[in-house]
MMTF fields as JSON, N, C-alpha, C and O atoms, coordinates in Angstrom:
{
  "mmtfVersion": "1.0.0",
  "mmtfProducer": "UNKNOWN",
  "numBonds": 251,
  "numAtoms": 252,
  "numGroups": 63,
  "numChains": 1,
  "numModels": 1,
  "chainsPerModel": [1],
  "groupsPerChain": [63],
  "chainIdList": ["A"],
  "bondAtomList": [4, 2, 8, 6, 12, 10, 16, 14, 20, 18, 24, 22, 28, 26, 32, 30, 36, 34, 40, 38, 44, 42, 48, 46, 52, 50, 56, 54, 60, 58, 64, 62, 68, 66, 72, 70, 76, 74, 80, 78, 84, 82, 88, 86, 92, 90, 96, 94, 100, 98, 104, 102, 108, 106, 112, 110, 116, 114, 120, 118, 124, 122, 128, 126, 132, 130, 136, 134, 140, 138, 144, 142, 148, 146, 152, 150, 156, 154, 160, 158, 164, 162, 168, 166, 172, 170, 176, 174, 180, 178, 184, 182, 188, 186, 192, 190, 196, 194, 200, 198, 204, 202, 208, 206, 212, 210, 216, 214, 220, 218, 224, 222, 228, 226, 232, 230, 236, 234, 240, 238, 244, 242, 248, 246],
  "bondOrderList": [1, 1, 1, 1, 1, 1, 1, 1, 1, 1, 1, 1, 1, 1, 1, 1, 1, 1, 1, 1, 1, 1, 1, 1, 1, 1, 1, 1, 1, 1, 1, 1, 1, 1, 1, 1, 1, 1, 1, 1, 1, 1, 1, 1, 1, 1, 1, 1, 1, 1, 1, 1, 1, 1, 1, 1, 1, 1, 1, 1, 1, 1],
  "groupList": [{"groupName": "MET", "atomNameList": ["N", "CA", "C", "O"], "elementList": ["N", "C", "C", "O"], "formalChargeList": [0, 0, 0, 0], "bondAtomList": [1, 0, 2, 1, 3, 2], "bondOrderList": [1, 1, 2], "singleLetterCode": "M", "chemCompType": "L-PEPTIDE LINKING"}, {"groupName": "ALA", "atomNameList": ["N", "CA", "C", "O"], "elementList": ["N", "C", "C", "O"], "formalChargeList": [0, 0, 0, 0], "bondAtomList": [1, 0, 2, 1, 3, 2], "bondOrderList": [1, 1, 2], "singleLetterCode": "A", "chemCompType": "L-PEPTIDE LINKING"}, {"groupName": "GLU", "atomNameList": ["N", "CA", "C", "O"], "elementList": ["N", "C", "C", "O"], "formalChargeList": [0, 0, 0, 0], "bondAtomList": [1, 0, 2, 1, 3, 2], "bondOrderList": [1, 1, 2], "singleLetterCode": "E", "chemCompType": "L-PEPTIDE LINKING"}, {"groupName": "LYS", "atomNameList": ["N", "CA", "C", "O"], "elementList": ["N", "C", "C", "O"], "formalChargeList": [0, 0, 0, 0], "bondAtomList": [1, 0, 2, 1, 3, 2], "bondOrderList": [1, 1, 2], "singleLetterCode": "K", "chemCompType": "L-PEPTIDE LINKING"}, {"groupName": "PHE", "atomNameList": ["N", "CA", "C", "O"], "elementList": ["N", "C", "C", "O"], "formalChargeList": [0, 0, 0, 0], "bondAtomList": [1, 0, 2, 1, 3, 2], "bondOrderList": [1, 1, 2], "singleLetterCode": "F", "chemCompType": "L-PEPTIDE LINKING"}, {"groupName": "LEU", "atomNameList": ["N", "CA", "C", "O"], "elementList": ["N", "C", "C", "O"], "formalChargeList": [0, 0, 0, 0], "bondAtomList": [1, 0, 2, 1, 3, 2], "bondOrderList": [1, 1, 2], "singleLetterCode": "L", "chemCompType": "L-PEPTIDE LINKING"}, {"groupName": "ARG", "atomNameList": ["N", "CA", "C", "O"], "elementList": ["N", "C", "C", "O"], "formalChargeList": [0, 0, 0, 0], "bondAtomList": [1, 0, 2, 1, 3, 2], "bondOrderList": [1, 1, 2], "singleLetterCode": "R", "chemCompType": "L-PEPTIDE LINKING"}, {"groupName": "ILE", "atomNameList": ["N", "CA", "C", "O"], "elementList": ["N", "C", "C", "O"], "formalChargeList": [0, 0, 0, 0], "bondAtomList": [1, 0, 2, 1, 3, 2], "bondOrderList": [1, 1, 2], "singleLetterCode": "I", "chemCompType": "L-PEPTIDE LINKING"}, {"groupName": "ASP", "atomNameList": ["N", "CA", "C", "O"], "elementList": ["N", "C", "C", "O"], "formalChargeList": [0, 0, 0, 0], "bondAtomList": [1, 0, 2, 1, 3, 2], "bondOrderList": [1, 1, 2], "singleLetterCode": "D", "chemCompType": "L-PEPTIDE LINKING"}, {"groupName": "TYR", "atomNameList": ["N", "CA", "C", "O"], "elementList": ["N", "C", "C", "O"], "formalChargeList": [0, 0, 0, 0], "bondAtomList": [1, 0, 2, 1, 3, 2], "bondOrderList": [1, 1, 2], "singleLetterCode": "Y", "chemCompType": "L-PEPTIDE LINKING"}, {"groupName": "TRP", "atomNameList": ["N", "CA", "C", "O"], "elementList": ["N", "C", "C", "O"], "formalChargeList": [0, 0, 0, 0], "bondAtomList": [1, 0, 2, 1, 3, 2], "bondOrderList": [1, 1, 2], "singleLetterCode": "W", "chemCompType": "L-PEPTIDE LINKING"}, {"groupName": "SER", "atomNameList": ["N", "CA", "C", "O"], "elementList": ["N", "C", "C", "O"], "formalChargeList": [0, 0, 0, 0], "bondAtomList": [1, 0, 2, 1, 3, 2], "bondOrderList": [1, 1, 2], "singleLetterCode": "S", "chemCompType": "L-PEPTIDE LINKING"}, {"groupName": "ASN", "atomNameList": ["N", "CA", "C", "O"], "elementList": ["N", "C", "C", "O"], "formalChargeList": [0, 0, 0, 0], "bondAtomList": [1, 0, 2, 1, 3, 2], "bondOrderList": [1, 1, 2], "singleLetterCode": "N", "chemCompType": "L-PEPTIDE LINKING"}, {"groupName": "GLN", "atomNameList": ["N", "CA", "C", "O"], "elementList": ["N", "C", "C", "O"], "formalChargeList": [0, 0, 0, 0], "bondAtomList": [1, 0, 2, 1, 3, 2], "bondOrderList": [1, 1, 2], "singleLetterCode": "Q", "chemCompType": "L-PEPTIDE LINKING"}, {"groupName": "THR", "atomNameList": ["N", "CA", "C", "O"], "elementList": ["N", "C", "C", "O"], "formalChargeList": [0, 0, 0, 0], "bondAtomList": [1, 0, 2, 1, 3, 2], "bondOrderList": [1, 1, 2], "singleLetterCode": "T", "chemCompType": "L-PEPTIDE LINKING"}, {"groupName": "PRO", "atomNameList": ["N", "CA", "C", "O"], "elementList": ["N", "C", "C", "O"], "formalChargeList": [0, 0, 0, 0], "bondAtomList": [1, 0, 2, 1, 3, 2], "bondOrderList": [1, 1, 2], "singleLetterCode": "P", "chemCompType": "L-PEPTIDE LINKING"}],
  "groupTypeList": [0, 1, 2, 3, 3, 3, 4, 5, 5, 6, 7, 8, 8, 3, 7, 9, 1, 1, 5, 2, 3, 10, 1, 1, 8, 8, 5, 6, 11, 7, 12, 1, 13, 7, 2, 4, 5, 5, 3, 8, 14, 5, 1, 3, 1, 8, 6, 14, 7, 2, 12, 3, 15, 11, 11, 1, 14, 15, 7, 11, 14, 12, 2],
  "groupIdList": [1, 2, 3, 4, 5, 6, 7, 8, 9, 10, 11, 12, 13, 14, 15, 16, 17, 18, 19, 20, 21, 22, 23, 24, 25, 26, 27, 28, 29, 30, 31, 32, 33, 34, 35, 36, 37, 38, 39, 40, 41, 42, 43, 44, 45, 46, 47, 48, 49, 50, 51, 52, 53, 54, 55, 56, 57, 58, 59, 60, 61, 62, 63],
  "secStructList": [7, 7, 7, 7, 7, 7, 7, 7, 7, 7, 7, 7, 2, 2, 2, 2, 2, 2, 2, 2, 2, 2, 2, 2, 2, 2, 6, 7, 7, 2, 2, 2, 2, 2, 2, 2, 2, 2, 2, 2, 2, 2, 2, 6, 6, 6, 7, 7, 4, 4, 4, 1, 7, 7, 6, 6, 1, 7, 7, 7, 7, 7, 7],
  "xCoordList": [-16.078, -15.943, -17.25, -18.372, -16.981, -18.07, -19.001, -18.464, -20.141, -20.943, -20.392, -20.153, -20.162, -19.885, -21.189, -22.143, -21.029, -22.033, -22.354, -21.343, -23.438, -23.713, -24.304, -25.256, -23.807, -24.276, -24.176, -23.449, -24.877, -24.709, -23.563, -23.578, -22.762, -21.865, -21.955, -21.773, -22.219, -22.184, -20.948, -20.401, -20.509, -19.128, -18.977, -19.748, -17.844, -17.818, -17.355, -16.745, -17.735, -17.303, -15.871, -15.352, -15.112, -13.721, -12.993, -11.944, -13.388, -12.815, -13.054, -12.239, -14.434, -14.54, -13.726, -13.473, -13.3, -12.586, -11.215, -10.652, -10.598, -9.486, -9.122, -8.158, -10.221, -10.31, -10.29, -9.688, -11.072, -11.38, -9.742, -9.302, -9.2, -7.901, -6.729, -5.944, -6.707, -6.082, -6.32, -5.36, -7.551, -7.984, -7.426, -6.772, -7.609, -7.259, -5.597, -5.193, -4.75, -3.479, -2.968, -2.022, -3.87, -3.399, -4.172, -3.911, -4.969, -5.696, -6.746, -6.899, -7.445, -8.463, -9.957, -9.901, -10.781, -12.092, -12.009, -11.129, -12.946, -13.212, -13.429, -12.814, -14.421, -14.979, -13.823, -13.557, -13.087, -11.842, -10.756, -10.038, -10.639, -9.659, -10.094, -9.284, -11.304, -11.769, -11.783, -11.551, -12.118, -11.971, -10.486, -10.285, -9.356, -8.093, -7.584, -6.722, -8.038, -7.921, -8.071, -7.325, -9.433, -10.14, -9.41, -9.211, -9.182, -8.362, -6.879, -6.315, -6.301, -5.049, -5.11, -4.184, -5.88, -6.097, -6.472, -6.067, -7.212, -7.738, -6.64, -6.54, -5.754, -4.579, -3.528, -2.88, -3.381, -2.397, -2.637, -1.763, -4.248, -4.587, -4.857, -5.317, -4.466, -4.853, -6.179, -6.566, -6.935, -8.347, -9.029, -10.252, -8.299, -8.755, -9.399, -8.954, -10.423, -11.039, -10.224, -10.5, -9.306, -8.424, -7.419, -6.974, -7.184, -6.45, -7.345, -6.85, -8.446, -9.574, -9.521, -9.853, -9.04, -9.103, -10.821, -11.884, -10.698, -12.059, -12.508, -11.906, -13.946, -14.295, -14.02, -14.377, -13.366, -12.894, -11.455, -10.96, -10.694, -9.316, -9.271, -9.963, -8.659, -8.393, -7.632, -6.608, -8.208, -7.419, -6.307, -6.644, -5.084, -4.248, -4.308, -4.465, -4.16, -3.959, -2.679, -2.186, -1.906, -0.536, -0.869, -0.793, -1.269, -1.209, -0.158, -0.162],
  "yCoordList": [-4.85, -3.371, -2.591, -3.098, -1.359, -0.362, -0.222, -0.342, -0.016, 0.281, 1.539, 2.404, 1.707, 2.932, 3.717, 3.217, 5.095, 6.056, 6.001, 5.931, 6.025, 6.029, 7.403, 7.884, 8.056, 9.259, 9.405, 8.691, 10.296, 10.283, 11.578, 12.592, 11.38, 12.342, 12.864, 12.049, 14.12, 14.521, 15.137, 16.022, 14.571, 14.927, 15.217, 14.802, 15.998, 16.807, 15.135, 14.248, 15.067, 13.763, 13.64, 12.524, 14.804, 14.765, 14.501, 13.862, 14.889, 14.587, 13.121, 12.418, 12.565, 11.208, 10.259, 9.114, 10.734, 10.003, 10.097, 9.002, 10.949, 11.244, 10.198, 9.466, 10.478, 9.443, 7.785, 6.907, 7.716, 6.426, 5.606, 4.482, 6.738, 5.937, 5.877, 4.932, 6.975, 6.895, 5.578, 4.987, 5.229, 4.005, 2.912, 2.09, 2.788, 1.83, 1.339, 0.181, 2.643, 2.484, 1.922, 1.156, 2.519, 1.916, 0.531, -0.032, 0.115, -1.201, -0.955, -1.832, 0.084, 0.423, 0.558, 0.73, 0.552, 1.027, 2.362, 2.83, 3.168, 4.662, 4.939, 5.742, 4.083, 4.395, 4.523, 5.547, 3.331, 3.262, 4.291, 4.705, 4.738, 5.848, 7.22, 7.941, 7.529, 8.737, 8.75, 9.776, 7.35, 7.423, 7.552, 8.394, 6.806, 7.168, 8.524, 8.921, 9.279, 10.71, 11.578, 12.5, 11.126, 11.755, 11.749, 12.671, 10.679, 10.315, 10.815, 11.054, 10.95, 11.392, 12.95, 13.523, 13.494, 14.845, 15.45, 16.552, 14.701, 14.887, 14.666, 15.41, 13.79, 13.531, 14.539, 14.955, 14.961, 16.104, 17.412, 18.27, 17.602, 18.969, 18.902, 19.794, 17.66, 17.597, 17.593, 18.262, 16.922, 16.777, 15.725, 15.789, 14.548, 13.362, 13.266, 14.006, 12.458, 12.552, 12.103, 12.528, 11.343, 10.983, 12.272, 12.463, 12.913, 14.406, 15.509, 16.613, 15.325, 16.314, 16.312, 15.326, 17.58, 17.488, 17.067, 17.517, 16.376, 16.008, 17.245, 18.307, 16.828, 18.235, 18.48, 19.559, 17.551, 17.462, 17.929, 18.253, 18.049, 18.699, 20.062, 20.651, 20.715, 22.124, 22.535, 21.985, 23.658, 24.393, 25.465, 26.391, 25.173, 26.493, 27.417, 27.144, 28.692, 29.75, 30.125, 29.806, 30.896, 31.741, 33.057, 33.941, 33.345, 34.605, 35.242, 36.462],
  "zCoordList": [11.097, 10.39, 10.561, 10.541, 10.723, 11.067, 9.86, 8.759, 9.897, 8.55, 8.164, 9.007, 6.879, 6.064, 5.582, 4.986, 5.977, 5.718, 3.99, 3.292, 3.408, 2.203, 1.658, 2.273, 0.56, -0.034, -1.447, -2.137, -1.876, -3.405, -3.642, -2.945, -4.547, -4.783, -6.569, -7.473, -6.786, -8.135, -8.448, -7.79, -9.584, -9.812, -11.428, -12.293, -11.624, -13.112, -13.924, -13.327, -15.085, -15.83, -16.004, -15.965, -16.213, -16.407, -15.093, -15.175, -13.945, -12.636, -12.425, -11.828, -13.033, -12.504, -13.451, -13.076, -14.709, -15.573, -14.994, -14.994, -14.562, -14.061, -12.627, -12.4, -11.914, -10.654, -10.907, -10.289, -11.913, -12.62, -13.084, -12.84, -13.812, -14.291, -13.195, -13.119, -12.374, -11.207, -10.196, -9.702, -9.974, -9.098, -9.765, -9.124, -11.039, -11.87, -11.984, -12.095, -11.918, -11.81, -10.398, -10.215, -9.395, -8.148, -7.737, -6.674, -8.495, -8.243, -7.177, -6.327, -7.132, -6.506, -7.028, -8.245, -6.747, -6.951, -6.767, -6.044, -7.422, -7.721, -6.077, -5.375, -5.721, -4.14, -3.248, -2.617, -3.224, -2.382, -2.644, -1.734, -4.038, -4.232, -3.638, -3.056, -3.791, -3.21, -1.731, -1.091, -1.067, 0.327, 0.784, 1.659, 0.299, 0.337, 0.198, 0.983, -0.734, -1.092, -0.147, 0.182, 0.431, 1.58, 3.115, 3.906, 3.164, 4.486, 4.573, 5.64, 3.318, 3.181, 3.263, 3.838, 2.862, 2.779, 4.182, 4.551, 4.865, 6.427, 7.229, 8.204, 7.054, 7.827, 7.734, 8.694, 6.344, 6.166, 6.655, 6.772, 7.039, 7.471, 9.04, 9.753, 9.385, 10.832, 11.172, 12.13, 10.511, 10.467, 10.849, 10.971, 11.104, 11.619, 12.884, 13.761, 13.195, 14.363, 15.466, 16.588, 15.318, 16.415, 16.712, 17.844, 15.882, 16.377, 16.848, 17.071, 16.993, 17.648, 19.122, 19.779, 19.721, 21.071, 21.785, 21.357, 22.619, 23.251, 23.813, 23.972, 24.145, 24.995, 26.324, 26.798, 27.109, 28.213, 28.041, 29.121, 27.064, 26.92, 27.004, 26.174, 27.763, 27.348, 26.344, 25.939, 25.877, 24.698, 25.417, 26.155, 25.084, 25.703, 24.682, 23.492, 25.241, 24.307, 24.574, 25.656, 23.584, 23.669, 24.04, 23.187, 25.325, 25.54, 26.337, 26.503]
}
């Protein structure tokens, strides 16, 4: 498994409490819950790395 990037996240107490409860409901750690939500949001926005065109891929325009 690739090493994960570590960073400090400042978050509102109420948001943290909501995430903590949601994570417990889903039997996840808060870290795993945040990562799950970020991955899901990236996928829904078509922003995952796998979906990005490479620099060698031409981008077509509808002109």
